[in-house]
SEROSE-403755 format. One record per atom (N, C-alpha, C, O, CB): residue in three letters; atom name; x, z, y. Coordinates in nm, 2 decimals. Each point is the difference from the previous one (the first is absolute). Glycine has a CB too. Layout:
BEGIN
SITE res atom xx zz yy
SITE ALA CA X Z Y .
...
END
This chain:
BEGIN
SITE res atom xx zz yy
SITE UNK N -0.35 4.56 -0.70 .
SITE UNK CA -0.13 -0.04 -0.05 .
SITE UNK C -0.01 -0.15 0.02 .
SITE UNK O 0.03 -0.06 0.10 .
SITE UNK CB -0.13 0.28 -0.04 .
SITE UNK N 0.04 -0.29 -0.16 .
SITE UNK CA -0.02 -0.14 0.01 .
SITE UNK C -0.14 -0.03 0.05 .
SITE UNK O -0.10 0.06 -0.04 .
SITE UNK CB 0.26 -0.10 -0.15 .
SITE UNK N -0.17 -0.05 0.29 .
SITE UNK CA -0.13 -0.02 0.06 .
SITE UNK C -0.10 -0.05 -0.10 .
SITE UNK O 0.03 -0.09 -0.09 .
SITE UNK CB 0.08 0.03 0.30 .
SITE UNK N -0.23 0.11 -0.21 .
SITE UNK CA -0.11 -0.04 -0.09 .
SITE UNK C -0.03 -0.15 0.03 .
SITE UNK O 0.00 -0.04 0.12 .
SITE UNK CB -0.09 0.28 -0.13 .
SITE UNK N 0.05 -0.31 -0.09 .
SITE UNK CA -0.03 -0.14 0.02 .
SITE UNK C 0.11 -0.10 -0.03 .
SITE UNK O -0.02 -0.12 0.00 .
SITE UNK CB -0.15 0.20 0.16 .
SITE UNK N 0.29 -0.03 -0.17 .
SITE UNK CA 0.12 -0.08 -0.02 .
SITE UNK C 0.07 0.06 -0.12 .
SITE UNK O 0.03 0.11 -0.01 .
SITE UNK CB -0.01 -0.18 0.25 .
SITE UNK N 0.01 -0.02 -0.33 .
SITE UNK CA 0.08 0.04 -0.12 .
SITE UNK C 0.14 -0.05 0.02 .
SITE UNK O 0.02 -0.12 0.00 .
SITE UNK CB -0.22 0.13 -0.15 .
SITE UNK N 0.29 0.08 0.16 .
SITE UNK CA 0.14 -0.04 0.00 .
SITE UNK C 0.06 0.06 -0.13 .
SITE UNK O 0.04 0.11 -0.01 .
SITE UNK CB -0.02 -0.11 0.27 .
SITE UNK N -0.02 -0.09 -0.36 .
SITE UNK CA 0.04 0.04 -0.14 .
SITE UNK C 0.14 0.06 0.00 .
SITE UNK O 0.03 0.10 -0.07 .
SITE UNK CB -0.18 -0.27 -0.02 .
SITE UNK N 0.24 0.11 0.17 .
SITE UNK CA 0.14 0.05 0.00 .
SITE UNK C 0.00 0.14 0.06 .
SITE UNK O 0.08 0.09 -0.05 .
SITE UNK CB 0.01 -0.32 0.08 .
SITE UNK N -0.17 0.26 0.07 .
SITE UNK CA 0.00 0.13 0.07 .
SITE UNK C -0.06 0.10 -0.10 .
SITE UNK O 0.05 0.11 -0.01 .
SITE UNK CB -0.07 -0.21 0.24 .
SITE UNK N -0.08 0.07 -0.30 .
SITE UNK CA -0.07 0.09 -0.09 .
SITE UNK C 0.10 0.03 -0.12 .
SITE UNK O 0.01 0.11 -0.04 .
SITE UNK CB -0.24 -0.20 0.10 .
SITE UNK N 0.30 -0.02 -0.11 .
SITE UNK CA 0.10 0.02 -0.10 .
SITE UNK C 0.11 0.10 0.04 .
SITE UNK O 0.04 0.08 -0.07 .
SITE UNK CB -0.09 -0.31 -0.01 .
SITE UNK N 0.09 0.21 0.21 .
SITE UNK CA 0.11 0.09 0.05 .
SITE UNK C -0.05 0.14 0.01 .
SITE UNK O 0.08 0.09 -0.04 .
SITE UNK CB 0.01 -0.28 0.17 .
SITE UNK N -0.21 0.21 -0.09 .
SITE UNK CA -0.06 0.14 0.00 .
SITE UNK C 0.00 0.06 -0.14 .
SITE UNK O 0.04 0.11 -0.02 .
SITE UNK CB -0.18 -0.17 0.23 .
SITE UNK N 0.09 -0.02 -0.30 .
SITE UNK CA -0.01 0.05 -0.14 .
SITE UNK C 0.14 0.04 -0.05 .
SITE UNK O 0.02 0.10 -0.06 .
SITE UNK CB -0.22 -0.25 0.02 .
SITE UNK N 0.30 0.06 0.06 .
SITE UNK CA 0.14 0.03 -0.04 .
SITE UNK C 0.05 0.13 0.06 .
SITE UNK O 0.06 0.08 -0.06 .
SITE UNK CB -0.02 -0.33 0.02 .
SITE UNK N -0.05 0.26 0.18 .
SITE UNK CA 0.05 0.11 0.07 .
SITE UNK C -0.06 0.13 -0.05 .
SITE UNK O 0.07 0.10 -0.02 .
SITE UNK CB -0.04 -0.24 0.22 .
SITE UNK N -0.16 0.14 -0.23 .
SITE UNK CA -0.07 0.12 -0.05 .
SITE UNK C 0.05 0.03 -0.14 .
SITE UNK O 0.03 0.12 -0.03 .
SITE UNK CB -0.23 -0.17 0.17 .
SITE UNK N 0.22 -0.05 -0.22 .
SITE UNK CA 0.05 0.02 -0.14 .
SITE UNK C 0.14 0.06 0.01 .
SITE UNK O 0.03 0.10 -0.08 .
SITE UNK CB -0.17 -0.29 -0.01 .
SITE UNK N 0.23 0.14 0.17 .
SITE UNK CA 0.13 0.05 0.02 .
SITE UNK C 0.00 0.15 0.04 .
SITE UNK O 0.09 0.08 -0.04 .
SITE UNK CB -0.01 -0.31 0.09 .
SITE UNK N -0.17 0.26 0.04 .
SITE UNK CA 0.00 0.14 0.05 .
SITE UNK C -0.06 0.10 -0.10 .
SITE UNK O 0.05 0.11 0.00 .
SITE UNK CB -0.08 -0.21 0.23 .
SITE UNK N -0.05 0.06 -0.32 .
SITE UNK CA -0.06 0.09 -0.09 .
SITE UNK C 0.07 0.00 -0.14 .
SITE UNK O 0.01 0.10 -0.07 .
SITE UNK CB -0.23 -0.13 0.18 .
SITE UNK N 0.29 -0.09 -0.14 .
SITE UNK CA 0.08 -0.01 -0.12 .
SITE UNK C 0.14 -0.03 0.04 .
SITE UNK O 0.04 -0.12 -0.01 .
SITE UNK CB -0.24 0.04 -0.12 .
SITE UNK N 0.27 0.18 0.18 .
SITE UNK CA 0.14 -0.03 0.05 .
SITE UNK C 0.10 -0.06 -0.10 .
SITE UNK O 0.10 -0.06 0.04 .
SITE UNK CB -0.14 0.25 0.11 .
SITE UNK N 0.01 -0.18 -0.28 .
SITE UNK CA 0.09 -0.06 -0.10 .
SITE UNK C -0.01 -0.16 0.01 .
SITE UNK O 0.08 -0.06 -0.06 .
SITE UNK CB -0.11 0.26 -0.09 .
SITE UNK N -0.07 -0.25 0.22 .
SITE UNK CA -0.01 -0.15 0.02 .
SITE UNK C 0.09 -0.05 0.11 .
SITE UNK O 0.03 -0.12 0.00 .
SITE UNK CB -0.26 0.14 -0.08 .
SITE UNK N 0.28 0.06 0.16 .
SITE UNK CA 0.08 -0.05 0.12 .
SITE UNK C 0.11 -0.09 -0.05 .
SITE UNK O 0.07 0.04 -0.10 .
SITE UNK CB -0.12 0.17 0.23 .
SITE UNK N 0.07 -0.32 -0.07 .
SITE UNK CA 0.10 -0.09 -0.03 .
SITE UNK C -0.04 -0.10 -0.11 .
SITE UNK O 0.07 -0.10 -0.03 .
SITE UNK CB 0.09 0.27 0.08 .
SITE UNK N -0.28 -0.15 -0.11 .
SITE UNK CA -0.06 -0.10 -0.09 .
SITE UNK C -0.09 -0.09 0.06 .
SITE UNK O -0.05 0.02 0.11 .
SITE UNK CB 0.07 0.15 -0.29 .
SITE UNK N -0.04 -0.28 0.12 .
SITE UNK CA -0.10 -0.10 0.04 .
SITE UNK C -0.13 0.03 -0.07 .
SITE UNK O 0.00 0.02 -0.12 .
SITE UNK CB 0.17 -0.20 0.16 .
SITE UNK N -0.28 0.18 0.03 .
SITE UNK CA -0.13 0.03 -0.06 .
SITE UNK C -0.07 -0.13 -0.03 .
SITE UNK O -0.02 -0.08 0.08 .
SITE UNK CB 0.00 0.30 0.05 .
SITE UNK N 0.00 -0.24 -0.26 .
SITE UNK CA -0.07 -0.12 -0.05 .
SITE UNK C -0.15 0.02 0.01 .
SITE UNK O -0.05 0.10 -0.04 .
SITE UNK CB 0.24 -0.16 -0.11 .
SITE UNK N -0.26 -0.04 0.20 .
SITE UNK CA -0.14 0.01 0.02 .
SITE UNK C -0.08 0.00 -0.13 .
SITE UNK O -0.12 0.04 0.00 .
SITE UNK CB 0.15 -0.15 0.21 .
SITE UNK N 0.03 0.06 -0.32 .
SITE UNK CA -0.07 -0.01 -0.12 .
SITE UNK C 0.01 0.12 -0.09 .
SITE UNK O -0.03 0.00 -0.12 .
SITE UNK CB 0.07 -0.24 0.13 .
SITE UNK N 0.01 0.35 0.05 .
SITE UNK CA 0.01 0.13 -0.07 .
SITE UNK C -0.10 0.10 0.06 .
SITE UNK O -0.03 -0.01 0.12 .
SITE UNK CB 0.28 -0.03 -0.18 .
SITE UNK N -0.29 0.14 -0.02 .
SITE UNK CA -0.09 0.10 0.05 .
SITE UNK C 0.08 0.12 0.05 .
SITE UNK O 0.12 0.01 -0.02 .
SITE UNK CB -0.29 -0.09 -0.15 .
SITE UNK N 0.10 0.16 0.24 .
SITE UNK CA 0.06 0.13 0.05 .
SITE UNK C 0.05 0.08 -0.11 .
SITE UNK O 0.11 0.06 0.01 .
SITE UNK CB -0.26 -0.06 0.18 .
SITE UNK N 0.08 0.00 -0.31 .
SITE UNK CA 0.04 0.08 -0.11 .
SITE UNK C 0.14 -0.05 -0.05 .
SITE UNK O 0.08 0.07 -0.05 .
SITE UNK CB -0.32 -0.03 -0.01 .
SITE UNK N 0.26 -0.18 0.06 .
SITE UNK CA 0.12 -0.05 -0.05 .
SITE UNK C 0.12 0.03 0.09 .
SITE UNK O 0.12 -0.01 -0.04 .
SITE UNK CB -0.25 -0.18 -0.05 .
SITE UNK N 0.10 0.24 0.21 .
SITE UNK CA 0.11 0.05 0.09 .
SITE UNK C 0.01 0.15 -0.01 .
SITE UNK O 0.08 0.06 0.08 .
SITE UNK CB -0.12 -0.25 0.07 .
SITE UNK N -0.02 0.25 -0.25 .
SITE UNK CA 0.01 0.14 -0.02 .
SITE UNK C -0.09 0.09 0.08 .
SITE UNK O 0.02 0.12 0.00 .
SITE UNK CB 0.21 -0.17 -0.05 .
SITE UNK N -0.33 -0.01 0.11 .
SITE UNK CA -0.10 0.08 0.08 .
SITE UNK C -0.10 0.07 -0.10 .
SITE UNK O -0.07 -0.07 -0.07 .
SITE UNK CB 0.09 -0.08 0.27 .
SITE UNK N -0.02 0.28 -0.19 .
SITE UNK CA -0.11 0.07 -0.08 .
SITE UNK C -0.13 0.00 0.08 .
SITE UNK O 0.00 -0.06 0.10 .
SITE UNK CB 0.18 0.21 -0.22 .
SITE UNK N -0.28 -0.08 0.06 .
SITE UNK CA -0.13 -0.01 0.07 .
SITE UNK C 0.00 0.06 0.14 .
SITE UNK O -0.07 -0.05 0.09 .
SITE UNK CB -0.03 0.07 -0.32 .
SITE UNK N 0.18 0.09 0.25 .
SITE UNK CA 0.01 0.06 0.13 .
SITE UNK C 0.07 -0.09 0.10 .
SITE UNK O -0.04 -0.02 0.11 .
SITE UNK CB 0.04 0.25 -0.21 .
SITE UNK N 0.11 -0.29 0.05 .
SITE UNK CA 0.07 -0.10 0.08 .
SITE UNK C -0.09 -0.12 0.04 .
SITE UNK O 0.00 -0.04 0.12 .
SITE UNK CB 0.21 0.10 -0.23 .
SITE UNK N -0.29 -0.11 0.02 .
SITE UNK CA -0.08 -0.11 0.03 .
SITE UNK C -0.11 0.03 0.11 .
SITE UNK O -0.02 -0.08 0.09 .
SITE UNK CB 0.05 0.00 -0.33 .
SITE UNK N -0.08 0.20 0.23 .
SITE UNK CA -0.10 0.05 0.10 .
SITE UNK C 0.07 0.01 0.14 .
SITE UNK O -0.05 -0.05 0.10 .
SITE UNK CB -0.08 0.17 -0.28 .
SITE UNK N 0.25 -0.06 0.18 .
SITE UNK CA 0.08 0.01 0.12 .
SITE UNK C 0.03 -0.14 0.06 .
SITE UNK O -0.01 -0.02 0.12 .
SITE UNK CB 0.10 0.24 -0.20 .
SITE UNK N -0.05 -0.31 0.00 .
SITE UNK CA 0.03 -0.13 0.04 .
SITE UNK C -0.12 -0.07 0.06 .
SITE UNK O 0.01 -0.06 0.11 .
SITE UNK CB 0.17 0.04 -0.28 .
SITE UNK N -0.29 0.02 0.11 .
SITE UNK CA -0.12 -0.07 0.05 .
SITE UNK C -0.05 0.07 0.13 .
SITE UNK O -0.03 -0.07 0.09 .
SITE UNK CB -0.03 0.01 -0.33 .
SITE UNK N 0.06 0.19 0.24 .
SITE UNK CA -0.04 0.07 0.12 .
SITE UNK C 0.09 -0.03 0.12 .
SITE UNK O -0.04 -0.03 0.11 .
SITE UNK CB -0.06 0.21 -0.25 .
SITE UNK N 0.23 -0.19 0.11 .
SITE UNK CA 0.10 -0.03 0.11 .
SITE UNK C -0.02 -0.14 0.05 .
SITE UNK O 0.01 -0.03 0.12 .
SITE UNK CB 0.15 0.20 -0.22 .
SITE UNK N -0.18 -0.26 0.01 .
SITE UNK CA -0.02 -0.14 0.04 .
SITE UNK C -0.13 -0.02 0.08 .
SITE UNK O 0.00 -0.06 0.11 .
SITE UNK CB 0.12 -0.01 -0.32 .
SITE UNK N -0.23 0.13 0.17 .
SITE UNK CA -0.12 0.00 0.07 .
SITE UNK C 0.02 0.06 0.14 .
SITE UNK O -0.05 -0.05 0.10 .
SITE UNK CB -0.08 0.06 -0.31 .
SITE UNK N 0.20 0.10 0.22 .
SITE UNK CA 0.02 0.06 0.13 .
SITE UNK C 0.08 -0.09 0.09 .
SITE UNK O -0.03 -0.01 0.11 .
SITE UNK CB 0.03 0.24 -0.23 .
SITE UNK N 0.11 -0.29 0.06 .
SITE UNK CA 0.08 -0.09 0.09 .
SITE UNK C -0.07 -0.12 0.04 .
SITE UNK O 0.02 -0.05 0.11 .
SITE UNK CB 0.18 0.13 -0.24 .
SITE UNK N -0.30 -0.13 0.05 .
SITE UNK CA -0.08 -0.11 0.04 .
SITE UNK C -0.12 0.03 0.08 .
SITE UNK O -0.07 -0.08 0.05 .
SITE UNK CB 0.15 -0.03 -0.25 .
SITE UNK N -0.11 0.24 0.22 .
SITE UNK CA -0.12 0.05 0.07 .
SITE UNK C -0.13 -0.04 -0.07 .
SITE UNK O -0.10 -0.03 0.06 .
SITE UNK CB 0.23 0.01 0.15 .
SITE UNK N -0.12 0.02 -0.35 .
SITE UNK CA -0.12 -0.04 -0.08 .
SITE UNK C -0.06 0.12 -0.07 .
SITE UNK O 0.07 0.10 -0.02 .
SITE UNK CB 0.04 -0.33 -0.01 .
SITE UNK N -0.23 0.21 0.00 .
SITE UNK CA -0.07 0.10 -0.08 .
SITE UNK C -0.07 -0.06 -0.12 .
SITE UNK O -0.09 -0.09 0.01 .
SITE UNK CB 0.05 0.23 0.20 .
SITE UNK N 0.08 -0.11 -0.33 .
SITE UNK CA -0.05 -0.05 -0.12 .
SITE UNK C 0.01 0.11 -0.10 .
SITE UNK O 0.09 0.08 0.00 .
SITE UNK CB -0.03 -0.32 0.05 .
SITE UNK N -0.16 0.25 -0.15 .
SITE UNK CA 0.02 0.10 -0.10 .
SITE UNK C 0.11 -0.03 -0.10 .
SITE UNK O 0.03 -0.12 -0.02 .
SITE UNK CB -0.28 0.16 0.04 .
SITE UNK N 0.32 0.06 -0.06 .
SITE UNK CA 0.11 -0.02 -0.10 .
SITE UNK C -0.05 -0.07 -0.12 .
SITE UNK O 0.08 -0.08 -0.06 .
SITE UNK CB 0.03 0.29 0.14 .
SITE UNK N -0.23 -0.20 -0.12 .
SITE UNK CA -0.05 -0.06 -0.12 .
SITE UNK C 0.01 -0.15 0.01 .
SITE UNK O 0.00 -0.08 -0.10 .
SITE UNK CB -0.15 0.27 0.06 .
SITE UNK N 0.15 -0.25 0.16 .
SITE UNK CA 0.00 -0.14 0.02 .
SITE UNK C 0.13 -0.06 -0.04 .
SITE UNK O 0.01 -0.12 -0.02 .
SITE UNK CB -0.16 0.15 0.21 .
SITE UNK N 0.26 0.05 -0.21 .
SITE UNK CA 0.13 -0.04 -0.03 .
SITE UNK C 0.03 0.01 -0.15 .
SITE UNK O 0.10 -0.05 -0.05 .
SITE UNK CB -0.03 0.12 0.27 .
SITE UNK N -0.16 0.00 -0.30 .
SITE UNK CA 0.02 0.02 -0.14 .
SITE UNK C 0.01 -0.12 -0.09 .
SITE UNK O 0.06 0.00 -0.10 .
SITE UNK CB -0.17 0.22 0.14 .
SITE UNK N 0.04 -0.33 0.00 .
SITE UNK CA 0.00 -0.11 -0.08 .
SITE UNK C 0.10 -0.11 0.03 .
SITE UNK O 0.01 -0.10 -0.06 .
SITE UNK CB -0.25 0.14 0.04 .
SITE UNK N 0.33 -0.01 0.12 .
SITE UNK CA 0.10 -0.09 0.05 .
SITE UNK C 0.12 0.01 -0.10 .
SITE UNK O 0.05 0.10 -0.02 .
SITE UNK CB -0.12 -0.08 0.26 .
SITE UNK N 0.11 -0.14 -0.30 .
SITE UNK CA 0.09 0.00 -0.10 .
SITE UNK C 0.15 0.01 0.04 .
SITE UNK O 0.08 0.06 -0.07 .
SITE UNK CB -0.24 -0.20 -0.05 .
SITE UNK N 0.19 0.09 0.24 .
SITE UNK CA 0.14 0.01 0.05 .
SITE UNK C 0.01 0.00 0.15 .
SITE UNK O -0.11 0.00 0.07 .
SITE UNK CB 0.17 -0.13 -0.28 .
SITE UNK N 0.06 0.13 0.26 .
SITE UNK CA 0.02 0.00 0.15 .
SITE UNK C -0.06 -0.12 0.07 .
SITE UNK O -0.06 0.02 0.11 .
SITE UNK CB 0.27 0.11 -0.15 .
SITE UNK N -0.20 -0.25 -0.02 .
SITE UNK CA -0.06 -0.12 0.06 .
SITE UNK C -0.15 0.02 0.02 .
SITE UNK O -0.05 -0.03 0.10 .
SITE UNK CB 0.23 -0.11 -0.20 .
SITE UNK N -0.25 0.19 0.00 .
SITE UNK CA -0.14 0.02 0.01 .
SITE UNK C -0.03 0.10 0.11 .
SITE UNK O -0.10 -0.01 0.07 .
SITE UNK CB 0.07 -0.04 -0.32 .
SITE UNK N 0.11 0.16 0.26 .
SITE UNK CA -0.02 0.10 0.10 .
SITE UNK C 0.01 -0.07 0.14 .
SITE UNK O -0.08 0.03 0.09 .
SITE UNK CB 0.17 0.15 -0.24 .
SITE UNK N 0.02 -0.26 0.17 .
SITE UNK CA 0.02 -0.06 0.13 .
SITE UNK C -0.12 -0.10 0.03 .
SITE UNK O -0.05 0.00 0.11 .
SITE UNK CB 0.30 0.02 -0.14 .
SITE UNK N -0.29 -0.09 -0.07 .
SITE UNK CA -0.11 -0.09 0.02 .
SITE UNK C -0.13 0.07 0.04 .
SITE UNK O -0.07 -0.04 0.09 .
SITE UNK CB 0.17 -0.11 -0.26 .
SITE UNK N -0.13 0.26 0.10 .
SITE UNK CA -0.11 0.09 0.03 .
SITE UNK C 0.01 0.05 0.14 .
SITE UNK O -0.10 0.00 0.08 .
SITE UNK CB 0.08 0.06 -0.32 .
SITE UNK N 0.13 -0.01 0.28 .
SITE UNK CA 0.02 0.06 0.13 .
SITE UNK C -0.01 -0.11 0.11 .
SITE UNK O -0.06 0.02 0.11 .
SITE UNK CB 0.21 0.15 -0.20 .
SITE UNK N -0.11 -0.29 0.06 .
SITE UNK CA -0.01 -0.12 0.09 .
SITE UNK C -0.15 -0.03 0.01 .
SITE UNK O -0.05 -0.03 0.12 .
SITE UNK CB 0.28 -0.06 -0.18 .
SITE UNK N -0.30 0.08 -0.05 .
SITE UNK CA -0.15 -0.03 0.01 .
SITE UNK C -0.07 0.10 0.08 .
SITE UNK O -0.09 -0.03 0.08 .
SITE UNK CB 0.10 -0.09 -0.30 .
SITE UNK N 0.02 0.25 0.19 .
SITE UNK CA -0.06 0.11 0.07 .
SITE UNK C 0.02 -0.01 0.15 .
SITE UNK O -0.09 0.04 0.07 .
SITE UNK CB 0.12 0.10 -0.28 .
SITE UNK N 0.09 -0.18 0.25 .
SITE UNK CA 0.03 0.00 0.14 .
SITE UNK C -0.07 -0.12 0.07 .
SITE UNK O -0.01 0.01 0.13 .
SITE UNK CB 0.23 0.09 -0.19 .
SITE UNK N -0.28 -0.19 -0.01 .
SITE UNK CA -0.07 -0.11 0.06 .
SITE UNK C -0.14 0.03 0.04 .
SITE UNK O -0.07 -0.08 0.06 .
SITE UNK CB 0.22 -0.08 -0.18 .
SITE UNK N -0.20 0.27 0.07 .
SITE UNK CA -0.14 0.04 0.02 .
SITE UNK C -0.02 0.04 0.14 .
SITE UNK O -0.12 0.03 0.04 .
SITE UNK CB 0.10 0.04 -0.28 .
END
C-alpha cells in the first residue's frame, strides 16, 4: 500500500503493470506503453473491472468503478491514481 498524501508515480505504475500482467497473462514479457488503453491490450469489460478492483485493493483505495470510465489510457489511469492518493 502506498502512503496517502504521497504520490510515487513509479510505484503506482509498477502496481498497474503487475496487476495487468496477472490478469492478462498474454502480456508477460511485453512492455506496457502508457499511451494505450486497457482495451488495446486485449482486456474485455470483465478484465477491466478485475484490473481496476485489483489496483484499488493493492493501493488500499476506494473509488467507484465509474470514475475510471473516462480515462483514455494507462497514463491517465496512473495520473488519476496519483491524484487520488494525494487526498
